[in-house]
C-alpha positions as CSV (number, residue, x, y, z in Angstrom):
1,M,44.7,-36.2,-43.4
2,S,41.3,-37.5,-44.4
3,E,39.8,-40.1,-42.0
4,N,39.4,-42.4,-45.1
5,A,43.0,-42.0,-46.2
6,K,44.9,-45.3,-46.6
7,H,48.3,-43.8,-47.2
8,S,51.2,-43.1,-44.9
9,A,50.9,-40.1,-42.7
10,G,52.2,-36.8,-44.1
11,P,54.0,-34.6,-44.5
12,W,56.4,-36.6,-46.7
13,T,60.0,-35.5,-47.2
14,A,62.3,-36.2,-50.2
15,I,65.9,-36.9,-49.4
16,K,68.5,-37.5,-52.1
17,A,70.7,-40.5,-51.4
18,S,74.4,-40.1,-52.2
19,H,74.2,-42.8,-54.8
20,G,71.5,-41.2,-56.9
21,P,68.0,-42.4,-55.9
22,I,65.7,-40.2,-53.9
23,D,63.9,-41.6,-50.9
24,I,60.5,-40.3,-49.7
25,F,59.9,-40.6,-46.0
26,D,56.6,-40.2,-44.2
27,A,55.9,-38.2,-41.0
28,N,57.1,-41.3,-38.9
29,D,60.4,-41.3,-40.8
30,R,59.4,-44.5,-42.6
31,D,60.5,-45.0,-46.2
32,V,57.4,-44.7,-48.5
33,V,59.1,-45.0,-51.9
34,T,62.4,-44.7,-53.6
35,V,62.6,-42.8,-56.9
36,Y,65.2,-44.3,-59.3
37,G,64.0,-43.4,-62.7
38,G,62.7,-40.3,-64.4
39,G,65.2,-39.7,-67.1
40,V,67.6,-36.9,-66.4
41,P,68.4,-36.1,-62.7
42,E,66.3,-32.9,-62.8
43,D,63.2,-34.9,-63.8
44,R,63.9,-37.5,-61.1
45,E,64.1,-34.7,-58.5
46,A,61.0,-33.0,-59.8
47,N,59.1,-36.4,-59.7
48,A,60.3,-36.9,-56.1
49,R,59.1,-33.4,-55.1
50,L,55.7,-34.1,-56.6
51,I,55.4,-37.5,-54.8
52,A,56.5,-36.0,-51.5
53,A,53.9,-33.2,-51.9
54,A,51.0,-35.7,-52.5
55,P,49.6,-35.8,-48.9
56,D,49.7,-32.0,-48.7
57,L,48.0,-31.7,-52.1
58,L,45.3,-34.2,-51.1
59,A,44.7,-32.4,-47.8
60,A,44.5,-29.0,-49.5
61,L,42.0,-30.3,-52.1
62,E,39.9,-32.0,-49.5
63,A,39.8,-28.7,-47.5
64,L,38.9,-26.6,-50.6
65,T,36.1,-28.9,-51.7
66,A,34.6,-29.5,-48.3
67,N,32.9,-26.2,-48.2
68,L,31.9,-26.4,-51.9
69,D,29.8,-29.5,-51.2
70,E,27.8,-27.3,-48.7
71,G,27.5,-24.4,-51.2
72,D,29.8,-22.2,-49.2
73,F,32.7,-20.0,-50.4
74,I,36.3,-21.1,-50.1
75,S,38.3,-19.3,-47.3
76,L,41.5,-17.5,-48.0
77,T,43.2,-19.8,-45.4
78,R,42.3,-22.8,-47.5
79,I,43.5,-21.1,-50.7
80,D,46.8,-20.3,-49.0
81,A,47.2,-23.9,-47.9
82,A,46.6,-25.1,-51.4
83,K,49.1,-22.6,-52.8
84,A,51.7,-23.8,-50.2
85,A,51.1,-27.5,-51.2
86,I,51.6,-26.5,-54.9
87,A,54.8,-24.6,-54.0
88,K,56.1,-27.7,-52.2
89,A,55.6,-29.8,-55.3
90,H,57.5,-27.2,-57.3
91,S,60.4,-26.5,-54.9
């Protein structure tokens, strides 16, 4: 996580409650947000996955752009991390 980050520590995890909403928990097992809406259940679940992936997506983008600011190339490790964060948002 960025030193300047003001959000709860990642990774975040989405856990569907038995009564419908989906809770997002941070790395310290604290409730970050509860997703109630989103139309059909599939949309609500997709929204929750995207929210849960936010810290990973931010970290991947920060890593990808860090070297670009210095004029360097992006490493395959950083590209793989970005792909993993994207996959988490979609899974």
